Backbone bond lengths (Angstrom), bond angles and torsions (degrees), N, CA, C in turn:
res aa  C-N    CA-C-N  psi(-1)  N-CA   C-N-CA  omega(-1)  CA-C   N-CA-C  phi
1 M - - - 1.505 - - 1.523 111.81 -
2 K 1.274 116.73 124.61 1.488 120.35 -176.45 1.496 109.94 -94.44
3 K 1.231 117.58 139.43 1.493 122.15 -178.97 1.558 107.09 -129.44
4 H 1.244 116.27 138.26 1.410 121.31 177.03 1.602 110.76 -125.97
5 E 1.247 113.04 121.34 1.474 116.61 -177.91 1.532 110.08 -72.55
6 I 1.294 122.15 137.27 1.444 125.78 -178.78 1.537 108.06 -129.02
7 R 1.300 116.20 134.95 1.374 118.95 -177.63 1.591 105.12 -130.53
8 V 1.312 114.99 127.70 1.546 116.73 -175.29 1.468 101.80 -136.76
9 N 1.388 115.01 132.45 1.394 124.35 171.72 1.614 112.66 -90.70
10 S 1.229 116.85 114.63 1.425 119.01 -179.69 1.516 112.49 -95.22
11 R 1.315 119.58 178.74 1.338 123.94 179.01 1.597 113.46 -63.69
12 G 1.297 118.74 141.80 1.413 118.78 -179.00 1.523 109.13 95.82
13 G 1.296 119.42 -4.41 1.490 117.62 -177.85 1.517 115.75 83.46
14 L 1.329 119.48 5.04 1.500 120.81 177.46 1.423 109.79 -75.26
15 R 1.347 115.45 143.15 1.432 120.16 174.03 1.444 112.44 -104.99
16 R 1.341 117.25 137.00 1.433 122.55 177.04 1.543 109.91 -115.13
17 K 1.290 114.39 133.78 1.506 117.64 177.80 1.525 108.23 -122.55
18 G 1.238 120.23 144.73 1.401 126.43 -175.83 1.488 113.29 -157.36
19 W 1.363 115.95 167.75 1.458 123.12 173.72 1.495 111.21 -131.94
20 W 1.372 113.49 140.56 1.451 117.87 -179.96 1.564 105.76 -104.76
21 D 1.344 114.51 123.14 1.501 119.85 173.80 1.462 108.82 -96.97
22 E 1.356 117.23 112.20 1.451 118.19 -178.85 1.455 115.74 -69.99
23 E 1.282 119.71 -28.38 1.449 124.00 -176.27 1.588 110.66 -75.59
24 A 1.368 113.20 -53.04 1.451 116.54 -175.25 1.570 110.14 -88.89
25 A 1.309 117.15 -9.40 1.516 121.29 177.66 1.480 109.88 57.95
26 I 1.361 117.80 47.55 1.409 122.88 -177.28 1.507 105.63 -123.04
27 F 1.267 117.97 133.82 1.448 126.29 -174.66 1.574 104.58 -114.45
28 I 1.222 120.14 107.68 1.452 126.04 178.65 1.464 109.57 -107.70
29 F 1.273 118.83 120.23 1.402 120.87 179.01 1.534 114.33 -134.72
30 V 1.359 113.29 150.39 1.516 117.11 177.94 1.540 104.04 -105.82
31 A 1.304 116.34 128.59 1.395 123.35 -170.83 1.542 109.55 -132.00
32 S 1.353 113.58 161.61 1.451 121.08 174.63 1.451 112.48 54.84
33 V 1.368 114.22 59.40 1.434 118.20 178.53 1.578 104.13 -91.71
34 E 1.310 115.55 103.75 1.422 121.72 -173.88 1.618 108.69 -107.79
35 A 1.226 120.09 123.10 1.420 123.73 -176.92 1.640 108.07 -99.35
36 S 1.252 116.88 129.56 1.358 120.77 171.76 1.571 114.61 -116.15
37 R 1.228 114.91 -168.09 1.545 116.48 -177.94 1.566 114.17 -68.09
38 S 1.325 112.64 -40.61 1.420 118.16 -176.38 1.402 121.09 -106.15
39 S 1.361 112.87 -23.97 1.513 114.68 -174.63 1.554 105.31 -146.45
40 V 1.369 113.21 170.55 1.440 122.75 177.37 1.522 105.38 -121.45
41 R 1.363 119.74 124.72 1.380 119.74 173.66 1.513 110.09 -106.42
42 V 1.303 108.81 136.96 1.530 117.72 -171.68 1.517 102.92 -131.64
43 S 1.306 117.75 122.00 1.472 121.97 176.67 1.560 106.20 -108.10
44 L 1.249 117.73 131.06 1.351 126.85 177.10 1.501 114.30 -103.24
45 R 1.265 120.49 120.13 1.381 126.77 174.28 1.473 117.60 -114.26
46 V 1.287 121.37 135.68 1.419 125.16 -176.84 1.483 108.24 -123.13
47 G 1.334 113.84 124.56 1.455 119.60 -177.00 1.511 110.57 -134.90
48 C 1.265 116.05 151.43 1.480 124.49 -175.60 1.538 109.03 -105.97
49 V 1.300 117.30 119.34 1.506 121.12 -179.32 1.527 106.74 -119.45
50 W 1.277 114.09 121.25 1.481 119.80 178.67 1.482 113.19 -87.36
51 R 1.311 115.76 152.03 1.484 117.22 178.90 1.515 109.85 -66.21
52 N 1.343 110.42 156.68 1.450 117.50 179.62 1.483 117.43 59.16
53 S 1.352 116.57 27.20 1.506 121.24 179.32 1.527 108.09 -130.83
54 T 1.196 119.94 118.55 1.506 124.55 179.06 1.500 114.34 -101.76
55 A 1.342 115.57 -15.37 1.464 122.80 -176.39 1.476 108.12 -150.88
56 P 1.330 118.75 159.38 1.533 121.21 178.51 1.523 107.85 -71.40
57 N 1.344 112.55 146.39 1.495 116.62 -177.12 1.500 109.27 -67.72
58 K 1.264 113.45 144.62 1.486 123.14 174.34 1.519 112.55 -82.34
59 R 1.253 120.58 151.75 1.407 124.32 179.30 1.493 108.77 -73.00
60 S 1.366 113.78 124.95 1.449 116.19 -177.00 1.505 108.38 -101.87
61 H 1.357 111.00 156.24 1.454 119.07 178.81 1.545 110.42 -125.04
62 Y 1.328 115.91 136.81 1.411 120.21 -173.26 1.434 107.30 -122.55
63 S 1.433 114.66 149.16 1.441 120.69 176.52 1.541 111.19 -76.71
64 A 1.338 113.37 162.69 1.447 116.50 173.63 1.539 116.70 -61.42
65 A 1.298 114.27 -30.81 1.486 121.27 175.60 1.496 109.77 -66.76
66 Y 1.279 117.91 -43.07 1.555 118.43 175.23 1.592 112.97 -60.05
67 K 1.477 110.28 -47.20 1.455 116.10 -179.39 1.530 112.25 -60.19
68 R 1.304 119.20 -36.58 1.547 125.48 178.14 1.650 103.77 -58.86
69 K 1.207 119.00 -43.79 1.452 119.59 -176.45 1.514 110.41 -65.02
70 V 1.318 116.16 -42.31 1.472 121.65 175.40 1.447 112.45 -60.67
71 V 1.397 116.71 -47.95 1.462 119.82 -179.41 1.553 109.68 -60.48
72 L 1.338 118.18 -46.45 1.476 117.84 -177.37 1.547 111.97 -60.14
73 A 1.381 111.20 -39.68 1.493 115.54 -178.96 1.574 110.12 -68.69
74 A 1.400 118.68 -31.58 1.427 122.74 -174.51 1.561 103.56 -73.92
75 E 1.305 121.07 -28.43 1.531 121.77 -175.08 1.459 110.10 -70.17
76 S 1.375 117.00 -24.01 1.512 117.69 -176.89 1.493 110.01 -110.86
77 S 1.275 118.27 2.97 1.506 122.07 176.89 1.549 110.29 -153.27
78 P 1.355 113.89 162.10 1.506 114.91 -178.04 1.631 111.95 -55.14
79 N 1.309 114.96 157.43 1.478 119.74 179.83 1.552 109.62 -62.77
80 V 1.306 113.99 -39.75 1.534 115.20 -177.64 1.511 112.60 -63.57
81 Q 1.429 114.67 -40.99 1.430 118.86 178.09 1.505 111.31 -65.91
82 A 1.353 119.33 -42.72 1.438 122.00 178.26 1.518 108.72 -62.97
83 G 1.282 124.04 -41.96 1.426 125.20 176.53 1.535 113.23 -61.92
84 Q 1.242 119.48 -40.90 1.476 123.61 176.31 1.448 110.70 -66.26
85 D 1.381 120.26 -37.37 1.472 120.38 -176.71 1.549 108.98 -73.24
86 F 1.267 120.73 -28.57 1.474 123.86 -178.28 1.565 114.61 -105.18
87 G 1.346 113.25 -2.53 1.377 116.81 179.47 1.392 121.07 70.85
88 V 1.433 118.55 31.15 1.394 120.32 176.32 1.586 109.01 -127.07
89 D 1.278 118.60 163.60 1.470 126.38 -178.30 1.485 114.29 -66.65
90 E 1.234 118.04 150.01 1.442 122.86 -174.36 1.557 108.59 -65.54
91 K 1.358 119.62 -36.81 1.402 122.18 180.00 1.487 114.00 -63.96
92 N 1.309 114.45 -34.56 1.491 121.57 169.27 1.509 115.99 -58.48
93 V 1.424 111.75 -42.45 1.502 116.77 179.38 1.540 106.70 -66.00
94 R 1.391 118.17 -43.74 1.451 113.50 176.58 1.483 120.32 -60.88
95 R 1.370 111.04 -36.67 1.439 115.63 179.21 1.567 112.69 -70.37
96 W 1.312 116.03 -38.00 1.429 120.73 175.38 1.550 114.23 -62.12
97 R 1.374 114.49 -38.45 1.433 118.76 175.48 1.505 112.87 -64.64
98 G 1.298 116.35 -33.06 1.478 119.69 176.26 1.546 113.70 -73.25
99 Q 1.396 114.67 -20.18 1.453 122.37 174.71 1.515 114.51 -97.54
100 R 1.371 116.35 19.21 1.456 118.79 -170.78 1.507 115.97 -59.63
101 E 1.355 118.65 -36.05 1.390 120.27 -176.47 1.518 109.67 -71.29
102 K 1.358 116.15 -39.50 1.424 118.23 -179.21 1.492 113.31 -71.77
103 L 1.401 117.98 -32.12 1.378 121.48 178.48 1.523 115.83 -68.26
104 F 1.222 115.33 -34.83 1.542 122.93 -176.63 1.540 108.04 -88.28
105 T 1.370 120.96 -4.61 1.514 117.99 175.30 1.542 112.57 -115.70
106 C 1.353 115.37 -8.33 1.479 113.89 179.02 1.452 108.08 -91.97
107 A 1.340 116.64 -175.79 1.416 128.88 176.16 1.531 110.69 -63.49
108 A 1.371 118.41 141.61 1.476 117.37 179.72 1.455 116.47 -68.13
109 T 1.414 115.21 -19.92 1.500 117.49 -179.43 1.451 112.50 -96.23
110 R 1.314 118.77 3.67 1.487 119.71 169.86 1.517 118.33 -62.23
111 M 1.292 116.78 133.71 1.474 119.84 -170.03 1.497 109.28 -100.87
112 A 1.301 121.48 -32.73 1.501 121.24 179.65 1.530 111.43 -159.10
113 F 1.346 118.32 169.63 1.436 125.09 -174.41 1.556 109.83 -108.57
114 T 1.271 117.46 18.89 1.464 125.24 -175.40 1.479 107.05 -92.69
115 G 1.471 116.35 161.05 1.344 124.26 178.79 1.561 112.01 94.34
116 P 1.335 116.15 153.08 1.519 121.82 -179.98 1.570 108.68 -67.99
117 R 1.340 116.56 139.24 1.442 120.33 178.63 1.544 108.36 -99.14
118 K 1.359 118.05 -2.72 1.439 121.86 175.94 1.570 105.87 -145.51
119 G 1.345 111.32 153.53 1.549 114.63 178.09 1.514 109.59 -83.48
120 R 1.389 110.34 -170.94 1.555 118.29 179.26 1.440 110.23 -73.74
121 H 1.313 121.63 -22.76 1.446 125.82 -175.95 1.523 110.76 -125.18
122 P 1.231 116.75 75.34 1.546 119.99 -169.09 1.519 107.93 -68.13
123 E 1.404 123.46 -36.66 1.358 124.32 -176.30 1.501 111.75 -68.18
124 M 1.420 116.72 -39.80 1.442 120.68 176.10 1.568 111.45 -64.72
125 E 1.285 113.62 -40.28 1.437 120.10 179.77 1.466 116.79 -65.29
126 T 1.411 114.93 -34.41 1.382 121.82 176.06 1.542 113.77 -66.19
127 A 1.399 110.80 -44.29 1.501 120.66 173.46 1.520 112.14 -57.20
128 L 1.303 114.52 -43.77 1.452 122.39 179.31 1.528 110.66 -65.06
129 A 1.257 120.26 -43.01 1.422 125.02 178.14 1.551 108.21 -61.92
130 N 1.307 117.32 -44.40 1.470 120.51 178.88 1.585 109.90 -65.13
131 F 1.304 117.15 -31.99 1.424 118.60 179.15 1.580 107.28 -67.67
132 V 1.293 118.29 -42.17 1.461 121.03 179.60 1.468 114.14 -61.83
133 R 1.440 112.41 -39.77 1.443 116.49 -179.38 1.546 108.75 -69.12
134 T 1.318 118.26 -37.19 1.431 120.99 -176.13 1.621 106.18 -64.55
135 Q 1.273 113.88 -45.58 1.557 119.41 176.22 1.537 111.37 -56.27
136 R 1.281 118.33 -45.26 1.394 125.97 179.65 1.498 109.78 -61.11
137 A 1.377 118.75 -42.67 1.450 122.45 -174.31 1.556 109.86 -70.31
138 A 1.400 112.23 -26.24 1.566 116.37 -179.31 1.609 106.09 -93.97
139 A 1.405 117.94 10.87 1.459 119.06 178.64 1.578 111.96 59.54
140 L 1.372 113.72 36.49 1.472 117.55 174.96 1.419 109.20 -112.06
141 P 1.330 118.46 129.66 1.468 119.96 -179.86 1.442 110.89 -77.49
142 V 1.316 119.99 149.64 1.417 129.67 179.43 1.558 110.79 -120.29
143 T 1.325 117.63 115.04 1.504 119.63 -179.92 1.591 106.95 -83.51
144 M 1.291 110.84 173.81 1.479 115.51 177.98 1.507 113.11 -72.92
145 E 1.391 111.96 -27.50 1.558 113.66 175.82 1.507 112.55 -68.33
146 V 1.390 111.44 -40.94 1.509 114.58 173.68 1.507 116.14 -57.70
147 L 1.295 111.19 -44.00 1.462 120.86 -177.79 1.612 111.24 -63.93
148 Q 1.386 110.88 -39.91 1.469 111.37 177.71 1.523 113.69 -71.14
149 A 1.315 117.35 -30.14 1.392 118.20 -176.59 1.571 108.44 -77.32
150 T 1.324 113.96 -34.86 1.586 119.76 177.66 1.565 107.01 -65.65
151 A 1.292 115.21 -42.72 1.463 118.92 178.37 1.508 112.12 -60.35
152 R 1.252 117.36 -44.87 1.457 121.72 176.19 1.476 111.09 -59.68
153 A 1.221 119.73 -45.36 1.524 124.53 179.11 1.541 109.69 -63.74
154 L 1.324 117.64 -48.63 1.459 116.91 175.98 1.560 114.01 -57.84
155 S 1.338 115.55 -40.53 1.393 117.65 -172.29 1.579 109.99 -69.17
156 R 1.338 114.66 -30.88 1.487 121.57 178.79 1.489 106.28 -69.46
157 E 1.310 120.02 -43.87 1.460 121.26 178.70 1.497 111.56 -58.57
158 Q 1.258 115.93 -32.10 1.523 117.54 -176.70 1.588 107.13 -88.26
159 G 1.175 120.84 0.32 1.578 121.79 175.44 1.529 107.97 88.85
160 V 1.357 124.27 19.74 1.393 123.62 171.23 1.512 112.29 -84.90
161 S 1.293 116.40 124.51 1.475 117.61 177.35 1.423 117.83 -67.05
162 A 1.323 118.94 165.23 1.420 123.11 174.06 1.443 117.96 -66.60
163 A 1.368 116.39 -22.88 1.420 122.15 -179.53 1.471 109.45 -81.89
164 D 1.331 118.33 -27.11 1.435 120.41 -175.21 1.572 110.76 -87.43
165 F 1.403 115.70 -23.61 1.431 115.48 -175.74 1.680 102.65 -144.60
166 K 1.250 113.34 123.17 1.504 120.93 -177.48 1.507 113.64 -115.31
167 A 1.391 115.60 -9.65 1.466 115.75 177.72 1.486 110.77 61.06
168 S 1.308 120.32 47.83 1.479 123.42 -175.63 1.528 110.16 -76.46
169 R 1.270 111.01 169.03 1.614 116.70 176.34 1.442 111.44 -59.73
170 G 1.285 121.22 -42.38 1.484 121.17 179.67 1.474 111.88 -64.49
171 W 1.248 119.22 -39.42 1.528 124.46 -178.42 1.529 105.63 -64.81
172 L 1.406 119.09 -44.32 1.467 122.65 -179.73 1.467 112.28 -66.00
173 Q 1.343 119.39 -34.34 1.472 117.99 176.98 1.560 112.49 -66.67
174 K 1.241 112.88 -38.30 1.562 121.55 175.46 1.482 111.11 -66.62
175 F 1.308 119.49 -45.28 1.444 124.01 175.52 1.502 111.06 -59.24
176 M 1.336 118.98 -45.16 1.482 119.88 178.55 1.567 109.52 -64.71
177 K 1.245 117.58 -34.75 1.544 120.53 178.96 1.464 110.29 -67.57
178 R 1.398 117.47 -42.28 1.401 121.22 -178.89 1.546 113.53 -64.17
179 F 1.321 115.70 -33.47 1.502 120.39 -177.68 1.526 115.17 -105.74
180 G 1.303 111.64 6.32 1.511 116.14 177.36 1.462 117.54 69.23
181 F 1.334 116.81 29.28 1.435 119.91 176.49 1.646 107.57 -90.97
182 S 1.354 112.44 159.66 1.448 116.91 177.36 1.499 113.07 -146.56
183 L 1.275 119.59 168.03 1.375 124.53 -179.31 1.625 110.60 -97.17
184 R 1.312 112.49 139.73 1.477 117.22 -176.97 1.562 104.37 -142.36
185 P 1.340 109.69 142.57 1.599 114.02 176.22 1.565 108.09 -68.89
186 V 1.343 114.14 151.45 1.445 128.22 179.78 1.510 107.63 -123.05
187 A 1.285 115.56 159.65 1.511 123.98 175.93 1.391 108.34 -65.69
188 P 1.330 123.07 147.03 1.534 127.66 175.12 1.473 109.27 -54.97
189 Q 1.279 120.80 -44.03 1.538 119.75 -178.31 1.479 107.32 -81.87
190 S 1.407 114.39 124.51 1.434 118.46 179.41 1.560 108.74 -108.83
191 P 1.248 122.19 160.76 1.429 126.57 -179.81 1.534 111.57 -71.02
192 E 1.262 120.17 161.62 1.530 120.15 -177.55 1.499 107.49 -63.89
193 S 1.265 119.84 -42.65 1.456 124.10 -178.72 1.512 110.50 -54.63
194 Y 1.317 112.75 -43.91 1.430 116.94 -179.90 1.584 112.77 -61.86
195 R 1.349 112.59 -41.23 1.469 118.71 -179.59 1.552 108.08 -60.65
196 L 1.356 114.51 -42.28 1.476 115.96 -176.01 1.495 108.17 -65.62
197 I 1.289 119.79 -39.91 1.451 124.80 -178.75 1.591 107.17 -60.55
198 M 1.264 113.72 -45.73 1.534 121.92 -177.75 1.658 106.29 -60.86
199 K 1.324 116.49 -45.62 1.521 119.02 -179.62 1.473 111.90 -64.37
200 R 1.330 118.28 -37.26 1.444 120.40 -177.61 1.620 108.57 -73.88
201 S 1.250 116.37 -40.20 1.423 120.37 177.04 1.516 114.52 -61.22
202 C 1.397 112.66 -47.19 1.465 118.20 174.95 1.498 113.63 -57.94
203 W 1.465 117.76 -42.23 1.362 123.27 -176.88 1.557 108.40 -68.88
204 S 1.315 119.66 -40.27 1.460 115.85 -178.79 1.498 114.18 -74.65
205 S 1.288 119.92 -26.38 1.449 124.31 178.19 1.560 111.27 -89.55
206 S 1.340 117.85 -0.29 1.463 124.26 177.61 1.548 107.28 57.41
207 V 1.254 119.56 44.60 1.475 125.22 179.59 1.568 106.48 -124.16
208 S 1.253 115.04 118.33 1.478 120.19 -178.95 1.529 107.58 -81.43
209 C 1.290 117.93 101.84 1.504 121.75 -177.64 1.498 105.91 -125.71
210 F 1.289 125.73 24.45 1.442 123.70 179.82 1.536 106.61 -75.11
211 G 1.343 113.88 136.69 1.466 118.19 174.02 1.635 105.52 99.68
212 R 1.312 123.30 -18.83 1.350 125.00 179.58 1.563 111.97 -76.65
213 E 1.251 116.48 137.19 1.466 117.45 178.08 1.498 117.55 -93.83
214 K 1.287 119.48 116.12 1.426 121.60 -172.66 1.643 108.47 -86.55
215 R 1.289 115.72 130.61 1.375 120.06 -175.88 1.497 116.28 -122.33
216 E 1.422 114.76 13.73 1.316 120.75 -175.06 1.593 107.22 -137.51
217 R 1.273 117.43 142.67 1.492 119.33 173.09 1.535 105.77 -144.31
218 I 1.405 112.44 161.06 1.388 123.86 178.87 1.499 109.13 -93.65
219 C 1.309 115.22 135.56 1.495 117.06 -177.45 1.501 107.92 -151.49
């Protein structure tokens, strides 16, 4: 077993001494040697450093299509072998095999099954989504400001106080993601009905936005 002594001077004048074991790939070092008047405090830390690794591995995300391949391979071979073939850990293979039904029924681009699938006010969000679809069917654009004002009005009708629901920008983005809505640019010239909707929404939300040109709509 080959050992190489390493000395590194860190900030503050502390000296670190360690040994690198090439066979076991273990780096043991003594750090933070602080001398005081009456005693010397030594902290020993043991860490494992593998070859060909300069930084800790980042968390990887895989699509459902990739997980399906791993699951199919694991069904005809051991989990360890399937994990080595696809470069994933064995515990991920076991977890994905437990999610087999979900993986083969969801979209191929889906990355995970975490996160809420519905908001805190599902009835209000359903009504708001119907409002957006109605506006789309009538070829009327809906801006984020209009959607926020409509969401506040619907929540008040259902007895939700302003303190419990504020229709923030972050909530609106999550709502759009849940229902598959997206932002698209619109022409500078808007129809008269769209201008009336904008005036009503600005009046109800007490925001003076007359004269501003809206260039985004939800669709």
